[in-house]
Backbone as CSV, one residue per row, in Angstrom:
resi,resn,N_x,N_y,N_z,CA_x,CA_y,CA_z,C_x,C_y,C_z
1,MET,102.937,135.079,-0.721,103.315,136.451,-1.049,104.071,137.074,0.120
2,LYS,105.167,137.727,-0.208,105.948,138.414,0.816,106.005,139.896,0.489
3,TYR,105.732,140.727,1.485,105.819,142.176,1.333,107.020,142.679,2.125
4,THR,107.907,143.392,1.454,109.016,144.062,2.115,108.864,145.549,1.830
5,ILE,108.725,146.334,2.888,108.494,147.770,2.723,109.717,148.534,3.208
6,LEU,110.279,149.352,2.317,111.404,150.203,2.662,110.872,151.586,3.005
7,THR,111.158,152.039,4.225,110.507,153.229,4.732,111.376,153.939,5.758
8,LEU,111.132,155.212,5.934,111.751,155.975,7.015,110.938,155.859,8.312
9,PHE,109.708,155.333,8.195,108.812,155.256,9.349,108.165,153.864,9.420
10,PRO,108.945,152.836,9.775,108.400,151.472,9.790,107.226,151.279,10.728
11,GLU,107.140,152.102,11.783,106.043,151.933,12.742,104.687,152.186,12.092
12,LEU,104.637,153.030,11.058,103.375,153.274,10.360,102.867,152.006,9.684
13,CYS,103.792,151.240,9.141,103.418,150.019,8.426,103.174,148.856,9.386
14,ASP,103.974,148.786,10.452,103.835,147.684,11.412,102.425,147.629,11.993
15,THR,101.874,148.789,12.313,100.544,148.848,12.915,99.491,148.263,11.986
16,TYR,99.585,148.597,10.708,98.583,148.101,9.756,98.669,146.586,9.607
17,PHE,99.880,146.058,9.478,100.030,144.620,9.254,99.675,143.808,10.503
18,ALA,99.507,144.470,11.631,99.134,143.775,12.864,97.640,143.809,13.121
19,SER,96.849,144.240,12.133,95.418,144.449,12.344,94.561,143.627,11.391
20,SER,93.381,143.264,11.849,92.281,142.736,11.034,92.676,141.511,10.207
21,ILE,92.144,141.448,8.993,92.349,140.283,8.126,93.817,140.117,7.770
22,MET,94.536,141.251,7.662,95.953,141.184,7.354,96.700,140.388,8.423
23,ALA,96.403,140.663,9.683,97.057,139.943,10.776,96.726,138.450,10.726
24,LYS,95.488,138.123,10.400,95.092,136.715,10.301,95.825,136.016,9.167
25,ALA,95.992,136.720,8.030,96.720,136.143,6.902,98.178,135.884,7.265
26,LEU,98.755,136.784,8.051,100.129,136.578,8.529,100.206,135.370,9.455
27,ASP,99.263,135.270,10.382,99.252,134.159,11.334,99.107,132.813,10.627
28,ARG,98.355,132.808,9.543,98.131,131.566,8.798,99.252,131.259,7.817
29,GLY,100.217,132.160,7.704,101.344,131.930,6.800,101.020,132.148,5.335
30,LEU,99.902,132.816,5.055,99.524,133.064,3.669,100.321,134.214,3.075
31,ILE,100.731,135.133,3.916,101.588,136.236,3.492,102.700,136.427,4.522
32,GLU,103.757,137.112,4.101,104.856,137.481,4.986,105.074,138.982,4.881
33,TYR,105.670,139.535,5.931,105.895,140.988,5.936,107.143,141.329,6.740
34,ARG,107.879,142.288,6.232,108.947,142.902,7.017,109.115,144.344,6.558
35,ALA,109.475,145.190,7.491,109.774,146.582,7.171,111.266,146.799,7.343
36,ILE,111.861,147.496,6.395,113.274,147.847,6.472,113.368,149.351,6.672
37,ASN,114.009,149.747,7.759,114.192,151.160,8.044,115.376,151.681,7.241
38,ILE,115.098,152.578,6.309,116.153,153.100,5.434,117.239,153.795,6.241
39,ARG,116.878,154.379,7.373,117.870,155.085,8.201,118.946,154.139,8.732
40,ASP,118.632,152.876,8.845,119.627,151.909,9.322,120.788,151.771,8.340
41,TYR,120.606,152.253,7.126,121.631,152.104,6.087,122.279,153.433,5.729
42,ALA,122.026,154.452,6.543,122.683,155.746,6.348,124.118,155.664,6.865
43,PHE,124.978,156.557,6.382,126.404,156.498,6.705,126.791,157.321,7.931
44,ASP,126.168,158.474,8.112,126.648,159.383,9.155,125.940,159.131,10.481
45,LYS,126.452,159.758,11.529,125.913,159.528,12.869,124.504,160.087,13.033
46,HIS,124.129,161.024,12.158,122.786,161.603,12.225,121.758,160.789,11.434
47,LYS,122.204,159.723,10.788,121.320,158.878,9.974,120.628,159.692,8.872
48,SER,121.374,160.544,8.229,120.816,161.414,7.180,120.410,160.599,5.959
49,CYS,119.216,160.875,5.464,118.703,160.151,4.299,118.230,161.091,3.198
50,ASP,118.497,162.391,3.322,118.045,163.331,2.314,119.040,164.484,2.193
51,ASP,118.983,165.164,1.049,119.835,166.316,0.806,119.188,167.166,-0.277
52,ALA,119.717,168.379,-0.467,119.177,169.284,-1.478,119.450,168.738,-2.886
53,PRO,118.515,168.915,-3.822,118.701,168.399,-5.182,119.730,169.215,-5.962
54,TYR,120.500,168.538,-6.795,121.374,169.239,-7.724,120.527,170.082,-8.673
55,GLY,121.043,171.254,-9.023,120.310,172.143,-9.919,119.411,173.111,-9.206
56,GLY,119.328,172.956,-7.864,118.499,173.855,-7.092,117.038,173.453,-7.071
57,GLY,116.235,174.281,-6.457,114.814,173.997,-6.334,114.436,173.731,-4.898
58,PRO,113.132,173.760,-4.606,112.659,173.591,-3.227,112.721,172.140,-2.776
59,GLY,112.704,171.968,-1.470,112.575,170.631,-0.911,113.866,169.850,-0.876
60,MET,113.746,168.633,-0.370,114.879,167.723,-0.222,114.598,166.436,-0.989
61,LEU,115.683,165.746,-1.335,115.590,164.508,-2.107,116.227,163.386,-1.308
62,MET,115.630,162.197,-1.358,116.188,161.069,-0.626,117.483,160.602,-1.285
63,LEU,118.492,160.362,-0.462,119.830,160.025,-0.927,119.891,158.635,-1.567
64,ALA,120.748,158.512,-2.567,120.870,157.249,-3.279,121.552,156.172,-2.439
65,GLU,122.588,156.524,-1.697,123.389,155.498,-1.032,122.616,154.711,0.038
66,PRO,121.922,155.376,0.972,121.137,154.573,1.936,120.052,153.746,1.249
67,LEU,119.428,154.332,0.225,118.382,153.593,-0.485,118.944,152.361,-1.177
68,GLY,120.090,152.512,-1.839,120.695,151.379,-2.525,121.077,150.267,-1.572
69,ARG,121.646,150.623,-0.441,122.030,149.618,0.554,120.809,148.918,1.142
70,ALA,119.754,149.686,1.387,118.520,149.091,1.923,117.879,148.157,0.908
71,LEU,117.888,148.551,-0.348,117.310,147.702,-1.392,118.082,146.400,-1.538
72,GLU,119.384,146.465,-1.462,120.171,145.240,-1.571,119.959,144.348,-0.354
73,ALA,119.722,144.948,0.809,119.380,144.158,1.996,118.045,143.449,1.811
74,ALA,117.176,144.034,0.981,115.873,143.432,0.695,115.954,142.385,-0.417
75,GLY,117.139,142.224,-1.004,117.307,141.231,-2.063,117.114,141.771,-3.454
76,ALA,116.969,143.090,-3.595,116.800,143.680,-4.921,118.105,143.596,-5.696
77,LEU,117.989,143.423,-7.011,119.154,143.286,-7.878,119.439,144.600,-8.585
78,ASN,120.679,144.988,-8.614,121.113,146.205,-9.294,121.338,145.899,-10.767
79,ARG,120.523,146.478,-11.633,120.620,146.200,-13.068,121.871,146.799,-13.707
80,ILE,122.422,147.816,-13.074,123.604,148.452,-13.643,124.843,147.592,-13.416
81,THR,125.018,147.134,-12.188,126.175,146.295,-11.879,125.949,144.831,-12.235
82,ASN,124.693,144.458,-12.441,124.358,143.082,-12.818,123.414,143.128,-14.009
83,PRO,123.944,143.310,-15.220,123.105,143.504,-16.413,122.136,142.362,-16.688
84,ASP,122.426,141.168,-16.192,121.538,140.027,-16.436,120.354,139.987,-15.485
85,ALA,120.354,140.877,-14.482,119.303,140.834,-13.448,117.922,140.994,-14.041
86,GLY,117.773,141.916,-14.994,116.459,142.152,-15.582,115.945,140.975,-16.362
87,ARG,116.858,140.259,-17.023,116.437,139.106,-17.830,116.165,137.884,-16.969
88,GLU,116.965,137.712,-15.908,116.814,136.520,-15.071,115.584,136.595,-14.174
89,LYS,115.245,137.798,-13.728,114.081,138.022,-12.870,114.088,137.105,-11.649
90,THR,115.274,136.973,-11.049,115.385,136.099,-9.875,115.092,136.843,-8.576
91,GLY,115.197,138.157,-8.588,114.955,138.928,-7.382,113.494,139.306,-7.228
92,PRO,113.152,139.951,-6.126,111.771,140.408,-5.914,111.423,141.547,-6.866
93,ARG,110.147,141.769,-7.064,109.693,142.874,-7.908,109.701,144.158,-7.075
94,VAL,110.438,145.138,-7.528,110.611,146.382,-6.773,109.685,147.452,-7.341
95,ILE,108.852,148.013,-6.473,107.874,149.020,-6.885,108.123,150.304,-6.117
96,TYR,108.221,151.386,-6.853,108.352,152.702,-6.240,107.018,153.405,-6.369
97,LEU,106.423,153.768,-5.235,105.133,154.468,-5.225,105.390,155.949,-5.463
98,TYR,104.885,156.450,-6.603,105.223,157.818,-6.997,104.116,158.392,-7.871
99,PRO,103.758,159.681,-7.702,102.634,160.253,-8.455,102.791,160.200,-9.971
100,SER,104.033,160.171,-10.467,104.213,160.164,-11.919,104.322,158.759,-12.495
101,GLY,104.024,157.736,-11.677,104.066,156.368,-12.171,102.819,156.006,-12.955
102,ARG,102.780,154.763,-13.439,101.598,154.302,-14.178,100.436,154.110,-13.211
103,PRO,99.210,154.355,-13.654,98.058,154.294,-12.746,97.827,152.893,-12.196
104,PHE,97.475,152.833,-10.940,97.158,151.577,-10.272,95.668,151.310,-10.389
105,ASN,95.297,150.105,-10.765,93.885,149.735,-10.848,93.726,148.267,-10.448
106,GLN,92.499,147.769,-10.547,92.228,146.413,-10.092,92.967,145.375,-10.915
107,ALA,93.111,145.628,-12.215,93.852,144.691,-13.054,95.309,144.601,-12.611
108,THR,95.898,145.745,-12.252,97.271,145.740,-11.756,97.358,145.024,-10.419
109,ALA,96.351,145.218,-9.566,96.330,144.520,-8.276,96.326,143.011,-8.466
110,LYS,95.531,142.529,-9.410,95.487,141.088,-9.675,96.833,140.591,-10.200
111,GLU,97.435,141.378,-11.072,98.748,141.014,-11.608,99.788,140.908,-10.494
112,LEU,99.843,141.910,-9.629,100.849,141.931,-8.574,100.591,140.873,-7.505
113,SER,99.334,140.500,-7.309,99.011,139.499,-6.283,99.585,138.132,-6.621
114,ARG,99.993,137.937,-7.862,100.566,136.656,-8.279,102.088,136.611,-8.115
115,GLU,102.684,137.714,-7.668,104.132,137.747,-7.472,104.537,136.967,-6.225
116,ARG,105.758,136.492,-6.217,106.303,135.804,-5.041,106.635,136.796,-3.940
117,GLU,107.208,137.945,-4.327,107.575,138.964,-3.349,107.519,140.340,-3.992
118,LEU,107.008,141.305,-3.228,106.994,142.699,-3.642,107.834,143.506,-2.668
119,VAL,108.740,144.299,-3.206,109.482,145.271,-2.408,108.897,146.639,-2.719
120,LEU,108.318,147.269,-1.712,107.630,148.545,-1.888,108.496,149.658,-1.323
121,LEU,108.920,150.555,-2.191,109.810,151.645,-1.812,108.995,152.905,-1.560
122,CYS,109.029,153.392,-0.333,108.238,154.553,0.065,109.069,155.827,-0.046
123,GLY,108.662,156.717,-0.910,109.352,157.987,-1.045,108.850,159.002,-0.023
124,ARG,109.634,160.044,0.150,109.269,161.184,0.993,109.841,162.442,0.360
125,TYR,109.434,163.573,0.874,109.970,164.861,0.432,109.692,165.052,-1.069
126,GLU,110.741,165.368,-1.859,110.566,165.572,-3.300,110.753,164.289,-4.100
127,GLY,110.948,163.176,-3.400,111.137,161.911,-4.097,112.513,161.334,-3.846
128,ILE,112.982,160.491,-4.788,114.266,159.813,-4.612,115.175,160.096,-5.804
129,ASP,116.458,159.866,-5.592,117.459,160.042,-6.642,117.129,159.131,-7.830
130,GLN,117.116,159.703,-9.028,116.749,158.955,-10.232,117.634,157.731,-10.456
131,ARG,118.864,157.771,-9.983,119.771,156.638,-10.199,119.319,155.376,-9.476
132,ILE,118.566,155.551,-8.386,117.989,154.389,-7.708,116.896,153.767,-8.574
133,ILE,116.083,154.604,-9.180,115.040,154.102,-10.089,115.671,153.357,-11.250
134,ASP,116.700,153.958,-11.847,117.366,153.335,-12.994,118.027,152.011,-12.629
135,SER,118.510,151.907,-11.394,119.285,150.730,-10.997,118.437,149.588,-10.444
136,TYR,117.367,149.920,-9.716,116.666,148.876,-8.967,115.172,148.727,-9.251
137,VAL,114.504,149.800,-9.616,113.039,149.798,-9.640,112.497,149.122,-10.902
138,ASP,111.542,148.212,-10.711,110.882,147.537,-11.830,109.639,148.286,-12.286
139,ASP,108.914,148.892,-11.337,107.675,149.593,-11.660,107.578,150.869,-10.851
140,GLU,107.164,151.945,-11.494,106.734,153.143,-10.780,105.215,153.176,-10.867
141,ILE,104.551,153.192,-9.723,103.091,153.089,-9.693,102.505,154.272,-8.947
142,SER,101.464,154.853,-9.545,100.730,155.960,-8.942,99.344,155.499,-8.551
143,LEU,98.875,155.932,-7.378,97.529,155.579,-6.941,96.464,156.475,-7.552
144,GLY,96.855,157.585,-8.138,95.871,158.490,-8.731,96.490,159.840,-9.013
145,ASP,95.671,160.715,-9.553,96.154,162.033,-9.950,96.124,163.003,-8.780
146,TYR,96.904,162.681,-7.766,97.039,163.538,-6.603,98.381,163.212,-5.949
147,VAL,98.807,164.050,-5.017,100.111,163.887,-4.378,99.928,163.670,-2.886
148,LEU,100.591,162.650,-2.353,100.600,162.378,-0.923,101.948,162.791,-0.336
149,SER,101.957,163.131,0.932,103.226,163.423,1.595,103.893,162.149,2.080
150,SER,103.144,161.043,2.081,103.635,159.801,2.670,103.597,158.658,1.673
151,GLY,104.765,158.154,1.304,104.807,156.959,0.469,104.307,155.740,1.210
152,GLU,104.340,155.799,2.543,103.853,154.674,3.338,102.364,154.431,3.114
153,LEU,101.593,155.505,3.049,100.155,155.341,2.793,99.919,154.662,1.454
154,ALA,100.663,155.076,0.446,100.510,154.481,-0.878,100.900,153.002,-0.861
155,ALA,101.986,152.670,-0.170,102.433,151.279,-0.097,101.399,150.402,0.597
156,LEU,100.788,150.919,1.664,99.793,150.145,2.389,98.536,149.942,1.563
157,ILE,98.169,150.942,0.781,97.003,150.782,-0.094,97.279,149.709,-1.142
158,LEU,98.463,149.742,-1.736,98.807,148.709,-2.717,98.823,147.327,-2.056
159,ALA,99.398,147.243,-0.867,99.424,145.962,-0.163,98.015,145.466,0.136
160,ASP,97.135,146.368,0.570,95.764,145.986,0.895,95.017,145.484,-0.336
161,ALA,95.225,146.151,-1.459,94.516,145.768,-2.681,95.001,144.440,-3.241
162,THR,96.244,144.052,-2.921,96.804,142.825,-3.495,96.717,141.623,-2.561
163,TYR,96.940,141.822,-1.248,96.987,140.656,-0.363,95.638,139.950,-0.299
164,ARG,94.554,140.704,-0.408,93.226,140.109,-0.319,92.924,139.216,-1.519
165,LEU,93.713,139.354,-2.593,93.542,138.524,-3.781,94.406,137.271,-3.749
166,VAL,95.295,137.183,-2.755,96.120,135.997,-2.610,95.231,134.822,-2.210
167,GLU,95.455,133.685,-2.800,94.605,132.514,-2.570,94.482,132.179,-1.089
168,GLN,93.259,131.932,-0.654,92.877,131.514,0.698,92.795,132.655,1.708
169,VAL,93.196,133.867,1.345,93.084,134.974,2.286,91.615,135.322,2.510
170,ILE,90.860,135.412,1.422,89.433,135.723,1.474,88.693,134.676,0.650
171,SER,87.496,134.338,1.070,86.680,133.386,0.320,86.489,133.859,-1.114
172,PRO,86.683,132.987,-2.110,86.511,133.394,-3.507,85.153,134.017,-3.795
173,ALA,84.114,133.550,-3.100,82.772,134.096,-3.320,82.706,135.576,-2.947
174,SER,83.493,135.969,-1.947,83.478,137.367,-1.514,84.142,138.289,-2.523
175,LEU,84.929,137.723,-3.423,85.618,138.530,-4.429,84.816,138.679,-5.712
176,GLU,83.708,137.941,-5.795,82.872,138.012,-6.994,81.958,139.236,-6.929
177,GLU,81.717,139.845,-8.070,80.796,140.978,-8.224,81.216,142.180,-7.386
178,GLU,82.492,142.316,-7.105,82.986,143.533,-6.477,83.074,144.635,-7.527
179,SER,83.323,145.860,-7.068,83.561,146.935,-8.019,84.733,146.570,-8.917
180,PHE,84.540,146.852,-10.215,85.507,146.623,-11.289,85.508,145.192,-11.797
181,ASP,84.850,144.252,-11.094,84.660,142.931,-11.657,83.727,143.057,-12.860
182,ARG,84.065,142.441,-13.958,83.333,142.545,-15.221,83.290,143.994,-15.723
183,GLY,84.182,144.851,-15.225,84.251,146.226,-15.699,83.190,147.148,-15.146
184,LEU,82.473,146.709,-14.089,81.373,147.494,-13.522,81.609,147.772,-12.038
185,LEU,80.925,148.792,-11.529,80.946,149.065,-10.104,79.977,148.127,-9.384
186,GLU,80.083,148.083,-8.070,79.258,147.155,-7.297,77.842,147.688,-7.104
187,TYR,76.896,146.787,-6.966,75.491,147.135,-6.742,75.278,147.569,-5.288
188,PRO,74.183,148.292,-4.995,73.887,148.680,-3.610,73.483,147.457,-2.789
189,GLN,73.821,147.480,-1.506,73.512,146.351,-0.633,72.762,146.825,0.612
190,TYR,71.994,145.911,1.210,71.146,146.232,2.357,71.200,145.100,3.379
191,THR,70.996,145.443,4.645,70.860,144.438,5.694,69.792,144.915,6.681
192,ARG,69.588,144.208,7.780,68.541,144.567,8.737,68.789,145.941,9.365
193,PRO,67.706,146.666,9.702,66.291,146.293,9.636,65.713,146.474,8.226
194,GLU,64.561,145.868,8.009,63.899,145.969,6.708,63.475,147.398,6.411
195,ILE,63.105,148.131,7.465,62.736,149.546,7.314,63.642,150.375,8.212
196,TYR,64.341,151.327,7.629,65.182,152.255,8.382,64.630,153.660,8.161
197,ALA,64.154,154.292,9.277,63.418,155.555,9.145,62.245,155.284,8.216
198,THR,62.178,155.957,7.070,61.090,155.695,6.117,61.576,154.917,4.902
199,LEU,62.826,154.475,4.924,63.427,153.813,3.764,63.330,152.303,3.911
200,ARG,62.787,151.657,2.858,62.601,150.213,2.867,63.665,149.543,2.003
201,VAL,63.957,148.318,2.354,64.788,147.479,1.493,63.993,147.180,0.219
202,PRO,64.611,147.250,-0.966,63.889,146.924,-2.199,63.212,145.559,-2.109
203,GLU,61.944,145.520,-2.510,61.139,144.299,-2.371,61.770,143.105,-3.065
204,ILE,62.440,143.336,-4.162,62.988,142.215,-4.930,64.016,141.438,-4.118
205,LEU,64.722,142.115,-3.200,65.734,141.438,-2.394,65.105,140.555,-1.318
206,LEU,63.821,140.763,-1.061,63.104,139.948,-0.082,62.301,138.835,-0.745
207,SER,62.328,138.802,-2.073,61.457,137.876,-2.813,61.928,136.432,-2.763
208,GLY,63.228,136.218,-2.597,63.751,134.859,-2.642,63.926,134.319,-4.039
209,HIS,63.651,135.138,-5.054,63.788,134.711,-6.453,65.206,135.034,-6.910
210,HIS,66.050,134.020,-6.945,67.481,134.241,-7.164,67.800,134.854,-8.531
211,GLU,67.114,134.416,-9.555,67.405,134.943,-10.891,66.990,136.408,-10.999
212,ASN,65.832,136.746,-10.446,65.401,138.141,-10.481,66.345,139.037,-9.668
213,ILE,66.826,138.522,-8.553,67.766,139.282,-7.730,69.089,139.478,-8.482
214,ARG,69.556,138.409,-9.128,70.799,138.509,-9.902,70.672,139.559,-10.991
215,ARG,69.548,139.540,-11.705,69.342,140.495,-12.789,69.239,141.927,-12.248
216,TRP,68.525,142.104,-11.144,68.381,143.441,-10.544,69.740,143.990,-10.143
217,ARG,70.548,143.144,-9.525,71.870,143.585,-9.102,72.737,143.969,-10.296
218,LEU,72.643,143.192,-11.361,73.430,143.517,-12.553,72.979,144.849,-13.148
219,GLU,71.672,145.083,-13.210,71.162,146.347,-13.729,71.615,147.522,-12.862
220,LYS,71.617,147.326,-11.544,72.076,148.386,-10.650,73.562,148.665,-10.824
221,ARG,74.336,147.616,-11.121,75.764,147.816,-11.376,75.961,148.681,-12.626
222,VAL,75.191,148.394,-13.645,75.285,149.185,-14.876,74.861,150.623,-14.607
223,GLU,73.748,150.810,-13.887,73.266,152.158,-13.576,74.321,152.953,-12.806
224,LYS,74.901,152.328,-11.793,75.903,153.015,-10.978,77.121,153.396,-11.822
225,THR,77.551,152.478,-12.664,78.722,152.751,-13.504,78.440,153.864,-14.491
226,MET,77.256,153.866,-15.090,76.899,154.921,-16.040,76.850,156.284,-15.361
227,ALA,76.388,156.303,-14.102,76.230,157.568,-13.398,77.538,158.106,-12.839
228,VAL,78.380,157.197,-12.306,79.558,157.628,-11.560,80.862,157.486,-12.360
229,ARG,80.970,156.402,-13.131,82.201,156.144,-13.881,81.900,155.767,-15.324
230,PRO,81.296,156.682,-16.095,80.996,156.358,-17.494,82.236,156.027,-18.311
231,ASP,83.409,156.482,-17.854,84.649,156.185,-18.567,84.931,154.688,-18.613
232,LEU,84.454,153.943,-17.602,84.655,152.496,-17.603,83.895,151.834,-18.746
233,LEU,82.753,152.385,-19.078,81.957,151.818,-20.167,82.600,152.108,-21.515
234,LEU,83.218,153.261,-21.628,83.852,153.634,-22.895,85.137,152.858,-23.125
235,GLY,85.899,152.660,-22.055,87.211,152.070,-22.231,87.251,150.562,-22.157
236,GLU,86.219,149.913,-21.576,86.300,148.486,-21.337,85.151,147.704,-21.980
237,VAL,84.536,148.256,-23.023,83.391,147.579,-23.642,83.763,146.175,-24.097
238,ARG,84.996,145.994,-24.494,85.414,144.699,-25.034,85.270,143.556,-24.028
239,ILE,85.209,143.864,-22.719,85.135,142.782,-21.733,83.691,142.438,-21.363
240,PHE,82.717,143.210,-21.827,81.341,142.974,-21.430,80.739,141.830,-22.224
241,ASP,79.928,141.009,-21.529,79.226,139.947,-22.231,77.935,140.509,-22.835
242,ASP,77.207,139.665,-23.559,76.014,140.116,-24.283,74.946,140.657,-23.341
243,GLU,74.799,140.031,-22.167,73.771,140.483,-21.226,74.060,141.903,-20.753
244,VAL,75.306,142.170,-20.401,75.670,143.510,-19.933,75.518,144.524,-21.051
245,LEU,75.954,144.180,-22.252,75.835,145.105,-23.381,74.374,145.450,-23.667
246,LYS,73.486,144.468,-23.528,72.062,144.713,-23.759,71.505,145.666,-22.704
247,ILE,71.900,145.465,-21.443,71.422,146.356,-20.368,71.939,147.772,-20.589
248,ILE,73.201,147.897,-20.973,73.774,149.221,-21.246,72.982,149.924,-22.332
249,GLU,72.672,149.204,-23.390,71.925,149.802,-24.497,70.522,150.213,-24.056
250,GLU,69.858,149.375,-23.250,68.522,149.718,-22.746,68.573,150.977,-21.887
251,LYS,69.559,151.068,-21.014,69.682,152.235,-20.139,69.966,153.500,-20.948
252,ARG,70.781,153.375,-21.960,71.096,154.537,-22.792,69.875,155.006,-23.579
253,ARG,69.094,154.065,-24.075,67.872,154.452,-24.778,66.913,155.166,-23.835
254,GLY,66.835,154.671,-22.577,65.982,155.321,-21.598,66.446,156.732,-21.284
255,GLN,67.750,156.953,-21.252,68.276,158.291,-21.004,67.969,159.232,-22.165
256,GLU,68.020,158.714,-23.392,67.751,159.555,-24.562,66.305,160.010,-24.597
257,LYS,65.387,159.160,-24.101,63.972,159.541,-24.074,63.717,160.656,-23.062
258,GLY,64.505,160.640,-21.978,64.323,161.639,-20.947,63.297,161.203,-19.933
259,PRO,63.287,161.816,-18.756,62.330,161.445,-17.697,60.898,161.719,-18.106
260,GLY,60.035,160.733,-17.834,58.616,160.937,-18.090,58.177,160.593,-19.508
261,GLU,59.125,160.334,-20.407,58.753,159.996,-21.775,58.552,158.502,-21.889
262,GLY,57.526,158.112,-22.546,57.249,156.699,-22.739,57.223,156.359,-24.206
263,GLU,56.888,155.114,-24.487,56.768,154.687,-25.881,55.567,155.343,-26.536
264,ARG,55.690,155.666,-27.802,54.583,156.270,-28.538,54.168,155.369,-29.676
């Protein structure tokens, strides 16, 4: 996997890619990275990359010409001048991080992690000229229902969520039973000491009984999802196996009875 980030502030991205597991993945050749400074492709001596939007309104908009030149330097194909580019899919996948894009989730992260190369376009100010989107961008992706001042932060989050799914970057076992795996959030975890203040580690985790521990963790995943993200249960029921569906039904029946109510 290769990440190419187009940005006005490459130093923000360079620091992240030089740290922790990301740096190790780079050293091992599992991923590649380069940052392209959009200002290097500006025309004037001031390296201007923004101007006021046509039609008026507040703020500034990133100019099409420096962006187009930077994208072509990254290997992106212009669909307007090369109508076959979209069908051939020979260039890298170009993603524009923008609040009005399609929502980013774990399924999208898995999809993107299988790409050969991602070109991540970082917007600033009021965004970018629509003609760049029409000509080069394959996906507009939003990280959530909020607005950031920095497209770089969004690009790094997308990179972090995808590179860890690239084969050999992280042990496959570490990717199992994470949040959103099987449509559920992750179970609570504990480590030493056994007693912290007055709080003890749940006895079942000390029992050594693997099946009971597995079942407890699955039940806790369902409980957490029901409490924090009930929308996941409504929208993704089709992916649950029989065991999960049975636990969900048991928990719902318990909620209907209310606290303190037992069988009669």
